[in-house]
N, C-alpha and C positions, 0 to 999 in steps of 0.2 A: 777189589774191594774187601776191607777189613770186616769180619763177622764179629759184632760186639755181643757178649754173652754176659747175662745176669745168672749167678749161681744161688740157688734157694734151696738150703739144707740146714737141718737143725744141729749137725754134728759139725763142729769145727775142723775136725781132721779130715772129714770128707771134703769139705769145702777148700781146704788147703791142697789136698791131692789133686781136685779138679782144678783148681787155679793153676798148680804148676803143670799139669797135663796139657790144658788148654792154652795156657799162656806161652808155651813153647812152640806152638803153631805159628808159622808166619803169616797166617791170614786170620788169625783169631786172636782177640783180645777179651780180658775179663773187664766188663764195664763196673762190675760191682756184685756184692754179695747180700743175702738175706737170711735170717736164721728162722724165719716163720713164714706162714702165708700172707699174714698182714703186711709185714714187711716187703714180701715179694711183689705184693700188689702196688706199694706205695714206691718202691723203688723202680718197678717198672713204668710207673707213670713218669718218675722224675728222670730216669736215666735214658728211656725210649730205646732199650736194646734190640737187636734182631732177633735174638733167641733167649728164653727163660729156660734155664735147666732146672726141673722142678722136682724135688723130692715129694712123696704123697704124704706120709705121716709125719706131721709137723705140729707143735703145740699151738694151741688156738686155731685159727683158720688153717684147714689142712690143704694139701696141694691140689686136690681136685676143685674144691671150692676156688681156691686162688687161680687156677687156670681157668675157669669159666669167667672171672673177673678180667683177667690179664687178657683173654683172647677177645674181649668185646671191642667193636669199633673196626672201621676198614682198614685202618693202619696199624692195627695191633701186632704186638711181638708174636713169634712163633713159640710154641711150648714144647719142649721134649721132656716127658715125664722120665725119672731116673729113679728106680725105687728097688729095695731088697725084695719087695713082696709080689710075688707072681700069682696074684689070684684073679679070677674072672671078674669080680665086680670092680677091680681096680682098672682092668684094661678097659671096661665096657665104659665106665664113668668118665675115665680120663679122656678118652677118645671122644665120647658125647659131649663133654665140658668143653671141648675146644682143641685139645692137644693134638699136635701134628706127629707125635712119635711116642713109643713107649718102649724103653731099655731096662734092663735089670742091671744091678750094680756090680754084678759079677760078669758083666760083658767085658770083652778085650778093649783095652784102651784105644786102639786103632778103630774099633766099632764106634765107639762114644764119638771119637773125633769126627768119623765119617757121618754120623747121625747128626751131628751139629750142623756140618756142612749141608747136609741133604735138606733139613728142614729149613735152613737159612736161604737156601735156593728156591724155595715155595713148593716143593714137594712133600711127601709124607712118608717117615719111615715106617711103612706098613709091609713087614714081610709077610709071605704067604702064610706061615703058621701062626701068626697074630690075626690074619684075615680070617683063617678058619675058625679060631676061636670066638671072634666076633660074629661070624654067621652062627655057630652054634648057640651063642648067648640070644641072639634075635629069635632063633628057633624055639628055645627052651621058655624064654619069658619075653615075648613081644610086648612092647609098652609105648605110650606115647612118651615123646621125649620131653625133657624139661625145658624150661625157658632159655637156658644157655646151651641146648644141644646144637651141634654142627650141623645138623641136618635140617634145622628149622626152616630155612629158605624152601618155599612151595613153589613149584612152577608146573605147567602143564607138560607131561611127557609127551604130548601130541607135538610138542615144539621140536622134538627130535626126529631126526630122519631115522629110518629104518636101520642104516648102518651105525649111526650114533647110538641108537638103543643096544645095538648088539655089543658095541664097544663098552658100553656102560655095564651091561651084563656081565662081560667078562673081567672089567675092573673089578666087579663086585666079588668075583670068584678069587680075586687075588692074583691074577695073572699080570705080569710086568708088561710094557709096551712090546718088548722083544717077542715076548710069548704071544701076545695077542696078534702081533703082525704075522707070526708063523701061522696061527690058527686060521687068520681070515685071508692069507695069501696076498698081503700087501706089504708095504715097505714100513719100516718103524717109523719115519718122518710122517707117514699118511696117518698112522695111529696117534701120534702126538697132536696132528692137527685135529683129528676127530674128538680126542680127549678135551683139547682146548675148547672146541666149540660146546660140548657137553657141559663144561664147568660154567661157560659164560651163558648159555641158555638157561641153565637151571640155577645159576647164581651160587654154584659151589666153588669153595675155596681150593680144595685139593682131593687126592685119593681116599684119604678117611671119610671125607664128608660125602664123597660119592658112593662109598661102600654103605655108608648108614642110609644114605637118600634112596638107594636102590631097594634096600631090603624094607624100609618102612614103607615105601610105595609099591611093594609087591613085584617089582620088576624081575627080582633075581631070587624069589623063594624056592623055585625049582631046583 
């Protein structure tokens, strides 16, 4: 299956570079471009891409607000934030708005390509280092999420089994499925099954949303 990508960045040279890099991949095609957040929202609705590669700082509607608008709805595209600015508020706000990943523009080309594939596959580009920063943000400034927050779905944690709660707690620490499997002495496939049940029962979309949900609901603050 070909991954259709929309590139949203206000710098023409950046868009050309990204189009060249992504367009050279056999499984990725660039469906369109946008030079600001408003255009990204409009083009996302028109083109229905699988992934929107979104800059943060753009004229008018910025990438954070645009991500929140683009991510609404059950069939919404995935958003991968790509920015020059490695700032805590950008990480928090981008993920809370609905982004499935966060990369810096100094990332290696192969990491960017891999990131597009990861979020297109329905997973989240949530490295342990980003998870730790997200945890730190919750610890320093706990707050009620906004209307577009990824963790907005509220469900009774009592719907989870004891093992599913433990898996969610480990996901919130930034552990991969393989690491969780090693910690719990089970197979990686068993962990994948538990993670899938957690997402279904709590109405969560991916690991980013699961991390935010766990911390907002006090499951992993220890």
